[in-house]
C-alpha positions, 0 to 999 in steps of 0.5 A: 514495503515502500522502496523509494519515496520523494516529496519536494525539491530534489535528490542527489545520492553519492559516496557515503561517509559515516559520521562519528555519531554513526560508528559504534566502538563496543566489541560485538558479540559473536553472531549465532547463525541459528533459527532462534537467533535469526527470528529475533527479527527487529530485536536484531536489525530494527525497522526501516526509518520512515516519515522523513520531513523537514522543519519549515526553516530547513534546520531540522530533519524529523523521522520515525525510528524503531531501534532493536529492542524498542516496542514501538517507533519513536520520533527523532530529530537531527540538525541539517549538519548531522550529529547524534539524532535526538529522541523526542519526548512526548511533549516535544513530539506534540510540536513536531510535524506529523509522520504522514497525512499532514496538509502543508501550507504553500510555504511548507512552514505550517502543517495541519493534521488530525491527532486523536480525533482533533485538528491541530496546527504545528508551526515548524519554524516557531516550533509551536502547536495550536489546537484548532478543535478540541471536541468529543467525537472525531474530526478529520481531513483538515485542509487550508481554505481562504488563502490559508487564513482558515481551516476546513475539516470533516465531522459527522458527515459534515464540513466545518470551517475555523478562521485562524485570525481570531477566536470567540463566537463565530470562529467555527462555522458549519458549512453543510447539513448532511443528514441521515436518511429519514423514512417518511411516516406512512399514513394509511388511507383512513389517516389521510381521509380524517386529516383532510376532513379535519382541515375542511371542517375546522378553520383553526386547523387550516390556519395553523397548517398554513402558518406552519408552512410559512415558517418552514419556508422562512427557515428554509431560506436561512438554513444550511444547505442540506443533503439527505443521505440514502440508506447505508450511505456515509460521507467519506470526505468533503472539500471546499473549493477555492471559490467558497461556493462549492463543496465536493463530497465523496459518498460511500454506500454500503452493500445491503446483502454482503456477508462478512465471515467471522474469524474465531479468536481462541486465545483471549483475555476473557478466556471465551472465544471471540469473533473478529469480523473479516472482509467480504469474499470476492464477487460479493456486493461491494461498496459504491462510491459517488462524487457529489457537488453541493452549491452552498449559495443555492443549496443545490446538489448534483452528482458527477455524471459518468454516463457520457463516458461510461454509459450504464457501467458503474464507476468508483470516483475519487475526490476531485483535485481543484486548481489553486484558483478554483477554475478547474476540478479534476477527478478520476473514475474507475470502472467496476470491472477494473478495465477502464480509468477516466480522468475527467474535468468536472463542471461544479454547477451541473456535474457534467464531465469532460474526459481528459484521458482514458486508460483501458487494459484488457486485463486490469488497469493499474494506478500508482498512488503513494505516500503523501499522494491521494492519486496518480495525478495533480496540478502543475499550475492552473491549467496543466495536469500531470498524471501517471499511466501505463498506457505504453506498457510501462508506468510513465509520466504525462501532462495535459492542458486540462482547460482545453477541449480535445487536448492531447496528453504529452508523454514526458518519459518513456522507455522499458523502465518504470516510475516508482515515485515522483514529486514536484520541486518547491518552485514547481519547475522540476520533477524528481522521478524515482525509477528503475531505469538503471536496473529493475533491482535498483531505484535511482532519482532523476531531475527533469524539467517540468516540460520534459526533456533531458533527465539528470541522474542524481543518485549514484549509490547501488541499492535504493533510496527514499528521501526528502529535500529541505524546503530551501533546497539545500539539503537532502535527508535520505534513507538508503539501503543495500542488499546486505545493509538495512536502511539508514538515515543520511544527510547530504548537500543538494549538489552532484558529487556531495558526500553523504553523512550517515546519521543512524546505525540501526542493527545491533553490533551482534548482527553487524559482526556477521559477514552477511551474503550479498546475493548474486542477482542473476537471470535465467531463461524460461520455457517461453523465452523470457528472462526472470530476475532472481537472487541466488545464494550458494554455500560458497558465498558463505565459505561453506561446502555443498552438501553431498546430497546437492539439495536446493530450495526455491523461495517464492515471495508473497504479496502477488505484486511485489519484488524481491530480486533486487539490490536493496534491503528486503522486506523479507529480511528474516527470509534473507537471513534464513537463506544465509543459514540454508546456504551455510548448511550446503543448500543452493537457494533461488529467490525469483521474481516470477511473472506478475512481480513488480518492476517489469512492466504491464505485460509482466504484471498481467501475465497471470490474468485469468490464471494464477498458478500459470505463467508464475508457476512456470517461472518457479518450475523453470527456476528449479530446472535452472538450478539443476542445469547450472548449479548441478543440484539433485533434481530429486532434492529440491524444496519450495516454500513461501508465504501468502501468494508464495504459499499459494504458489507452493501449493500449486507447485506441490499439486501440479508439478510433483515431479519437480519438488520433493518438499514444500512449506506453504505459509498462510496460503490462499487455497481457494481464490473465491474466498479471498478479497475483492479489491485484489482478486477481481482485478486478476480473475474477474468475479467468480460468478462471472468467470468460474473457469478462472477461479477453478484453474487458479485455486490449489484446492481443485488440484490437491489430488496431485500431491506426492511430496512432503507438504507442510502447511503453516497458518495463523488462526486469527488471520483476517487477510488469508483466512485460516479457513482456507487451510482448514478447507484444504485439510478436509480435502486432503483427508477426503483424498486419503493423502497422508504425506502432509501436516498442518501447524496452526498458530493461535495468536497470529494474524497474517503478518506474524508478530511473536518471536516464538511463532516465527522461530517455531515456524522456521524450525519446522520448515528447516526440519522439513528440508533437512529430512526430505532433501538430505539423506539416502532414505529420503531420496530413495523414497522420492525416487520410488514415488 
């Protein structure tokens, strides 16, 4: 989940003061710390607020809020001075700015967006809505054109423009004529012969053919500029340059031979089994993405040329970003093998390119996009370009003069910390940077001049923030959370030391009545001498006593490149509450940010290159040893569990380090990386047909013979991310190996992220039962020692 996002103007976060509207006076119900109670999830704590955005006059802050008990998120608005948030009706919501995906004008007053396939314009000061299109089919990708007097959008592979100064005939015009590939009719030799003879013999046919050719030439001069797609190609996006002459098109070509597995859905409205299409496997044929530039005056189209910098290697292009005066166009190209990224300036007439910046990584290149940003770069003015790069080992900010050949990039930030987000102020004089400079587990916001130099730390609250500054720069709308306090909205004046007023109170009174643990954030040293950050939960934190058996559990977060050892509210909030429960029952719980977790730089990120289940698993095993040495847990009574990537690590732990873990619960685990998706897996392990060794040493199914402890596998049957087939294949492998100390629990209606409260409760009751029976009691321990 996003940790911190900023848009324009600036951030300051200081001491909190709850507004009267945020304080509840009802007597809270006593909270029951049980699996059934915890797994109510959002019915207890709600969801994080999202989509902060201001009206153009800075008078109103809008946000999306799904409160406990709500089936969906609703749009709320609050005045800049605070007070009770107002929930918008459906009619009011139509006139509100979009939660995401809108194209704002330069004054940040009007915003364009697609709504149910139509393009609309909302004036956030006048609080009005204008329907730009109302057509069958789908329009998308609206952009401002002609100095904000017109709007462009895409529809059916083509670009259209609507003038905003009046209606009537001619108000909407089609700019391009991009057509599907047409197969030319193939004439046999016989057909060609008789056709030619006919024109030689019959003068009428010859005259008519010449007349037809002249008409076609005449029509061609007045026709729209045409571009014929190849087979399996579609237009992903089109953008009109400020010169009104050139159109940039990103074209996607579907692979011909790629095979998509089907996921059977057994519980359906029809009562018949239905198939859900899933993604391709890693290494299978992938989409190709090219960048084409069309001249509307001449009808000529050229491809952006990568040969000068990539040679014969295939690249995937992004849409170009064009300076406001149209003098420069810059795009990013990424090599198919993921090891190089180029920022290049484009010549719109020839398609020739000029390299501005090269980023190479022997493992794989990481780029930082983000909400509201198409990519990791953008224009500061007509010449200067900013971009984010991990070139010194940490994600930092650079700028370069994109107009000059041979210009050298200037590094604007540096240090052993990472930028997680950034935005430009409204006047484009200041960067607002969110970073890990204070601590890897915190997110703070800094102001920095556009040319670099001294950074001013603006936020002071321990935890993490997500904010949006009003267009006039006076007020900050803030989302803030701490390790045991879910996200809430705050309003604060945009000045150092200002007091923040709490606007929302999301969790139920029942949930807030319980004293939730603030986990201890610790580090421990690994076998190769690095420090791993982790969250630690102990019974003493809960006011409980340790179980006489001295059991412990290690939790492995999922998502691969994610972070959970931090000081803010976790996306794994159910697991956080479950760890409170385990600690109350006498367990010590460790939640490490193993190698490849986010927030710790390039070397940490790429430590798993060509071997998942290597350094990352070592960190988990060393975490268990830390618990034995420092927390005095019984080395024969340690369990491990996690979901997705955490499920994968759990399997590797149970199969390759059976002396460390007595029991493990693998939720929706990857068992064979050659069956996972391409975009994630090919970065880390290359392609299976080219690097089979990396896949074999990284896939648990190859190590199943090592299982000794108790293993529980839990998997949703309609999982379209990590397919249920992964667990089915592992089960067959365990059967063939004659293993007996395992079980599998399928969840018929669940995808990768569970939705049903009953599924969550069933899953974690089984996990708790596994740990209670395997990690406590003399019989379990005797059996483990005998093995």
